N, C-alpha and C positions, 0 to 999 in steps of 0.2 A: 523276486530274484533280482539281484543287482550285481552284475559282473562287468563293470566298465573297464577293468584292467586286463581282462582276458583277451588275448590276441589269437585270432583264427585265420589261418591261411586256407583259402578255398581254391581248389584246383578244378578248373572248368575246361572241358574238351569241346571244341567246336568243329563242325564240318557241314557246310551248306545249310546253315541254320538261320538265314537272314529273316525268316518269318517269325522267329521266336526269341532269338538270343538277347535282343535288347530288353525285352520285358523280364527275362530271367536275370540278367545282370542287375537291373534295378532292384529286383526282389532280394538279391544277395547283398547289395550295397546298403539297402535300407533295413538290415537286421538290427534289432534293438539291443542296446546295452552290451555290445561286444565291439572290439576293434577288428574290423575285417580288412584283409588284403586279398584281392582276387587275382589269380594268376591263370592266364589263358594260353592254351596251345591250340593252334588251328591246323587241321589236317588237309591242307591244300584245297581250301574252298574255292569254288568257281562262281558263286552266286552273289558275291559282294559281302559275304560275312567277314572276311579278313579286313577290308578297309573300314568296316563298321566298328569292329572291336579295336582296331588300331586307333580310330578316332576316340573311342571311349577311353582308351589308355592315355591319350593326349590330354583329355579334359578332366580326368580324375586321377589324382596321384595314388589312389588306392588300387588302381588297376595296372597290372603288368602283363605284357604280351611276350611270350617266348620269341626270340629272334628267328629261330628255326621254324618256319611254317611250311616246310615241304610235306608232300603227301606221304603218310605212313600207312594209309589204306586200312583203317579200322579204328573204332573207338577204343578198344582195349590197348592197341599199340600207342594211340595218342595219349592215353592216361599213363602208360608206362613211360613215355617221354616226359610227361609232367612230373612223375615221381622221381625220375632221374635228374631232371634239369631245373625244376622250380626252386628258386631261392626263397625259402620260407622264413628267412631271417630269424627273428626271435619269437616266432609263433608258439603258443602254448598247445594249440590243437590244430588239426588239419581235417578239412571236410572235402568231400567230392561232389561235383555238381554236373548235371547234364545241361545241355544248351536249351532245352525246350520245356523245362518244368517251371513252376512258380513256387517259390518258398514262402511259407507263412512268416510274418515278420518276427516271430519269436522262436524260429526253428533252432538257431544256433544257441541262443540263450538257454532254451529248455534243454538242449542236448548237453551242454556243458554242465548245467545243474545236475543232470542225470549222471554224468561221468563222475562228478565230484561226490554227490550224495551217495551213490551206490558203490563208489570206490572201484570202478571198472575202467578198462583201457579203451574200449570202443563201444559205440552204440549205433544202432540202425533202427528202422521202425516201419510201421504200416504207412501206406500212402492212400490218397484218394485219386484214382484214375479219372480222367475226364476226356471227352471227345468234343469235336467242334459242333456236333449236333445237339449238345447240351446233356448228353448221357453222362452219368456219374457211376462209379463203382468203388466200394471200399475194398482194398486189397490187404488181406490179413496175412502177415508174415511172422507174427509174434507167437508161434507155437514154441513149446519148451525145447531147448536145445538137446540134441542127442550127442552121444559120445563121439561119433565120427561123421556127423552130418556134413561137415565141411568138405569131405571128399566128394560128395554127391550133389551139393547144392550150396548156393550163397545164403547170406543172412537176409536177403531181400535186395531191392534195387540199390545199386551203388550210390545213387544220388541221395540216399538217406544216411550214408555213413559219416560218422565223425569219430576221429581217433585221437589219442594223446600224442604228444610230440615224441615221447619215448618209443612208442610203437611205430610211428611213422619213420623215425630215423633208422630203426632196425629193418623195416620194410624196404626203405630206400637202398640200404646196403645189399639186401637180398636181390632186388630187381637189378641193381647195378652189375651184379655178377653173372647175369644171364642175358642172352640175346632174346629178342622178341619171339623168335621161332621156338625157343625152349620154354616159353611161358604160356599159360592158358590164354585162350582167345578173350576171355572175360576177366577184366582186371578186378572187378568187385569180388568175384569168386576167389581169386588168388589172395586178395587182402584178407578176406574172412578166413580162408584156409590157413594162411600163414599165421595169423594171429592166434587161432585156436590151437594149432599144433605147437606153437611156441609158448603155450600156457598163458597167454594174455586173456583177461576176462572180458567177455562180450555180453552186452545186454540188448535185447530187442524190445523197443518201446511200443506199447499198444497205441499210443496217441499218434494219429497222422499229423505230420508237420510240413507236408508239401503236397502240391497238386501235380500229379504225374500225367503229363500230356500224352495222349495216344494219337498216332497218325501213321500213315503208310510207310514212313521212313524210320520208324523205331527200330533200333538195333535188337532189342529184346522185347520190351513192352509187356502188356498184360496178356496172359494166355487165356483167352475167353472165346467160347463158342466152338462150333464144329470145325471151321477152317483152322483155328489155332490147334485143335487136337490133331488134325491131319499133319500140320506143320511139325508138331512135336514128334509124331510117329516117324516122319521122314528123317528127322535129325538122329533118331535112335537107329533106324534101319541103315542109314548111311555111316554109322559108327562114329559120328561126331561126338556124341555124348560119352560113349565108352572111351574114346581116345582122350578126351579132356580129363576124365576121371583117372585114367592110367597115367597121364602126364603129371597130374597133381600128385598122385601117389608116389611116383618116381622122384619128383622134385623134393617132396618132404622127406622121403626116405634118405635121400642123399645129403640133406642139409640140416634138418632140425634134430634136436635131441631125441633119441629113440625112447619109446615107451613100449613096454612088452606087448600090450594088447594091440595098440595101433600098428606097431611094426609088423606083427604077424599078419594082420588083415591087409595091410598095405602091400606086403610081399605077395599075398594071394591075389590082390587086385591087379598088380603088375603082371603076374604070371598067367592067371586066369585059365587054368586047365579045368578038367571036369570036376575033380575033387574040390578045387578052389571054389568053383561055382556053387557047389552044394554047401560048403561052409559059409560062404558069403550070403547065400540065400537064407540060411538059418539065422544070420546076424543082421537082417535088414532093419530090425528095430533100432539099431545103432546108426543107421545110414540116412534115414529121411525123417523129417519132423512130423509129417502127416501120415496117419495110418493107411489111408488109401494109396499113397505113394509107396509105402513100404510093401504092400501087397503086389502092386504092379512091378516094382523092381525085382522082387523075389521071383515072380513069374518070368520076367525077361531074362534073369540070370539062368534059370533052369532050362529055358527053351532056346537059349542062344540068340535071342533077339538082341540082347545087350552084348 
């Protein structure tokens, strides 16, 4: 692969990431055979992250720091600020980056090759999670897409996303029209949902292209073990998950071009009365990519846990 003329804008959100961000920035700037520009937004860091990234921007012309570094209180809101304010100039593609991961040196080159070869608008992929104690885990997100999975889950970690300029420009306009309070908490979920509902083509790559660092401050992270299962159950019981699904359904109903099947089920998702729950439970094969998740969602719908 030789893509020396392809320009990629990478959007990086930071918050109190002094322990990891410099290593991540270097892994982004050292991407092979692409022209990278890194745009950083800091969410009111208090640990020295902001002075560090400011210095990185001074010493490398490829790095830009948004002038607004006030606290927005959340990674999702920080990425929404990046989507609204980042000047991506003449970039052909846009990628999203977390502050604590490590990209393989061919990540962007491989993803751009995938976008062009498969003639798709966005790509994401599997990752290798790692912990400070040396533990490693392969995280598989490359299950076949389902008709409406985007209402109930993302395509994987947002740090693995790379999209075309055309898709990003349309996403920018969409985010610009809404306040943070009217958008989902997780930006990557919105990016995936908007792209799918707007009929953009998405491909999930099997090959892992980044190391996905795990630590106690992860916003989402890997759902692994008993404690993670309890955490997931709490978010469901507290209605956070249901509220996010309903918010996405409402947003897409009010904005995107309607399609008969999705429109009907989205209306049911927003309304969510007893008959709606039965219909939705019958259609769970359209909502989640993994069979076990479909069964759990069906049960939660019928029992009002969701």
